[in-house]
N, C-alpha and C positions, 0 to 999 in steps of 0.2 A: 482307410482310417476315416472315421466320421468327423464332420465339422463340429466345432464348438457351438453351443447355442448363442444366438445373437445377443442375449441379455447378459452373457457371462463377462464380456469385455467391460461394460460399464461397471459391473459389480467389482471386478478386479481393480479397475481404476479407482473406484471409491475407496476400497480397502487400502490401496497404496497411498492415496492422498491423506487418509485418516492417520496412517502410521507415520507419515513423513511431515505432517503439519508442524509439530513442535520442533523436531530437529532442524527443519528448514528455516523456521523462525529464528532459532538460535544462530544458524549459519548467516542469516541476513544481518543480525546484530553484529556478528564478527566481521562481516564484510564492511559494514558501516564503520566499525571501529578501526579497521585497517585503513580505510579511505580517509578517515578523520586524521589519523596519525600522518599519513602521506601529505595531507594538505596543511595541517597546523604545526607539525613539528619543524624545528629549524633544519635547514638543508644539511648541516653538519652533524645532525643527531643520528649517528650510527651506533649500533646496528639497527636502530628502530625503524629506519626507512626500509631496509631490506626485509626485516621481519614483517612489517606492514604489507609490503608488496607480495611476499609469499602468502600471507593471510588472505589478501584480496584474490589472488589467482586460485588458491586452493578452494575457497568458498565458491568462487564462480564455477569451478569444475563440478562441484556438488550440484549447483543449479543446473548445469548442463546434463549431468547424469539423470537428475530428476525429470527434466524436460523430455529427454529421449525415452525414458522409461514410460512416462505417461503417454507419449506419442504411440509407443508400441502397444500398451495396454488398452488404449482407447479404441483401436480397430478402425480409426478414421483414415489412416494413411496420410497423404498430403493435405487432406482437408482439415487436419488437426490445426495447422498453422492459421487457417482462416477462422475456424470455429473458436479456437482458443487464442485469439489475437492478443489478448492482454498478457497471457503467459509468455508469448513470443516477445512482446515488447519488454517485459520484465527481464527476460533472459538477456536481451541486447543491452538493456540499461538497468543493471541490478539495483541502482539507487531508487528505482520505482517499485521495489518489492512491496512496500506498504500498500500499494494500490490494489493488491489482491483482496483487500477488505471489501471491495466493490462486489466481488463474487459472493461473499457471505451475505451481503445485503440483498442481492438479487435472488439468492437461494431462499431467503426468508419470504420475499415477495411471491415466489412461485409455489410456496407450500399450499397445498389444497386445503388441509385442515387448518383450524384456527391456531396460530402460533401461541406458544406459552409466553407468559409475561417475562420470564427470565431470559427468553431468547431475544426479545427486544432489548433488554438491558445489556445483553452481551454484544449486540450489534452496536449500541451506542458507546459502550466502553471500547470496543474494537475501533470504532471510528475516531474516538478521542486519541487513542494510542497511535493510530495511523497518522493523524494530523501532526502529532509531536514528532514522530520518526520522519515523516515526509518533509516537515518544515526544517528539521535538523539537516537532512540530506540536501535539501535545496540551499540551505545556508552555506554548507560546505562547498557545493558546486559553484554558487555565485561568488563566494569569496575567492575561490580558486581562479575564476575567470576574470574577476573585476578588479582585485585590489592593486594590480600594477598597471591597469589601463589608464591612458591619458584622460584627464577630466573625470575620473570615476568619483562617485560620491560614496561608494562602499569601499572603505579603506581597511577596516578591521573586521574581525569575525563578529564582534558585537554589532557592527552596522548591518552585517548580513543577517543576523538573527532578528534584529528589529525589522528589517525589510521583509523577512519571511513571515513574521507575525502579522504585519500590516497587510500582506498580500493574501495569506490564508484566510484571514477574517474579512476579506474584501473591503477593508477600511481604506487602504491606499492613501497614506498621507502625502507621498510624493517627495519627502525629504531625502530618501535614499532610493535611487533607481538605477538599474543596470544600463550601461552605455555600450557594451559590446554586443555583437550579433548573437553569440551563443548564450550570453547572459540574459538577453531578452527572450530567447527561446525557452530557457529554464523558467523565466518569469511567466511567460504565457502558459506553460504547462502547469505551474503551481496555481495560477489563477483558476484554470479549469478544474484542477483537483480540489481546490478550496470550495468551489461551488458544489462539486459532487459530494464532498464530505459533509458540508452543511446540509445538503439535501437529504443525505442518508440519516443524519442525526435528527433533523426536524421531522422527517417522514416517520422514522421509527418512534420518536417521542409522541407524535400525534396519534399514530396507530395504537400505541400503548395506552394513551389517555382514553381513546375511544373504547378500547376493550375494557378498561377499568370501569368506565361509566356504564357500559353495557352489562357487566357483571353485577354492578350495584342495582341496576334496574331489574335484573332477573331475581335478585334477592328480595326486592321490595314486594310486600304483599299486595295483591290486587285490590283496587278500591271498590268498595261496595256501592252499588247504585241506590 
């Protein structure tokens, strides 16, 4: 039996990713919803806690199926974990799924031909949505870790949202800060993500402006000497 062409594996992987992008995005929202119910609902709120737990594990199994399928279609074998390290991290910590926007931004930068204007707009819109979802996920995680800790300044979910906004925008007022070890780990990750998202938005916006000015210069008639 003849071997498959080397280019067939990337093509199949691309087709799989295109078909599953929207369903997995919806699954990510369901995962976040289930986690939010687990964190914010009162402890005696049954059966909502059990339903939320089932939702969390069901959607995570979907992420696992997607990961193993892409590993098989890539043809990379064990190297897939190293090459697609962000996907591996997202599988272990599903709350980080919005970070896959970084791959979209990198794909735009790697395009050989000149990207279309609407592609830049999509990246900026995706970055904004990612910031909202990531900030919400971080708020849930920090509230879960902090609100019962001794000496904590983040006591309510509103405090956690305010902290996430200040951290994502790199303002850092300092009036609400994590005091637990894992809370600070989440904070450090959110700081790094905030810088990356701001870089993606500002970089795409700058490239978009440069392209607009370049097209305007091309339309301008040449000056006569």
